[in-house]
N, C-alpha and C positions, 0 to 999 in steps of 0.2 A: 211250648210255642215261643218262637222268637218274637221280640218286639220289633217294631218298624225300624228303630235305631240300630238294633243288632243286624237286621237284614241288610240295611244300607251299608253298614260297616263290612259285612261279609262280601257283598257284591263289589264294593270299592276295593277290597283286598284282592279279590280275584282279578278285577280289571287292571289293577296296578301291577300284579305279577305277570299278567298277559302282556301288558305294554313293555315291561322289562324284557321279556323274551323276544318281542318284536325288535326292540332296540339292539339286542345282542346278535341278531342275524346279520352277518356280513355277506357281501356279494359271493364270496367263495363258499361260505357255508350253505347258501341257498342251493347252489348247484350240487353240492355233495348230498345234502338232505333230499333234494328231489330225486337224485339217483338211487339213494337207499329206499325211499318210499316206493318208487316205481319198480325197483328190482324185487322187493318183497311183497308187492301188491297191497301195501297198507292204505287204509282209508283214513288219512289224517292230513292236516294242513302242515305247511312248513313251520308256522308259529306254534302249533300244537306239539309238533315233534320237538322243537327247541324248548318249549315250556317244560316238558318232561326231562329232556337232556340236561337242562340246568340243574334240576333236582338230583338226578343221578350223579352228576359231577360234584355237587355240594356235599352229598352223602358218601362220596368216594365209592360208588357202586359201579361195577363194570357193566358193559352191555349197551344195547340200543333200545331206545323207547319203543314200546309196542311190540318188540320181539322178546326182550328180556324183562319187560315190565308190562303186566297185563291186569285186567280186572279179575275178580274172583271167578266170574263166569268164563272169561277168556281162558284162564288156566284149565278149568274143567273141560272146556271144549277141545283143548289140546292134550288131554290125557294126564293132567296133573291136578293135585289138590293143594290148597294152602295148608301148611302145617298148623295144627291146632295151637292156638294161643298167639299166633303171629298177628301183628297189627300193621296196617298199611302206613307207610311213611311217605308214599308218593301219591300225587294226584294229577288228574288231567282236567281239562275244561272242554265243555261243549257249549255252543251258543244256541239258545232257543229263541224262536220268534214268538213274541207276545203281542196281542192286540189290546188297545186301550178299551176299557169298558164304556167310556163315554163316547168314543169315536172308533168304531170297529175298522174303519178305513185306515187309520194310522196304526202302524206297528213299530215295535222296537225290539232289540235283541238284549237278552240278559244271559250272563254266564251261569253255567251249572257245573259244579265240581263233581268229580267221581274219583274213587280210590283205586290205586294200582298196587300190585304186589310185585316185588323183585323176584327173579328166578331163585335167589338164595332162600326165599321163604316158602318154596313149594317142594313137593315130592311127587314122584310118579304114582299113578293110581295102582 
């Protein structure tokens, strides 16, 4: 079980990385990303797309986020399986709404990370 200090550090790390992705979005990038998202029918935000794209670039992996990098279940649903022993080196973030225990009327968003696998880590079923 993580301590409160570890949880705060984890959430701060996710928020910092998210904000970096937001900063890297340029006006031209937004139009291109929106075109890719709409063309492929992806259910992801521009910032979420850039968040994963930065990781792909850093690791020198080719492809597009959420097309060439999916969750374990995402690959299974598309007829692939993650090769035994492969570890996720990519991650994504989703934002979850939480209500305060003391005041249920007030809510806030927290980031939740999830793991992605690159197409080089999977094989057809």
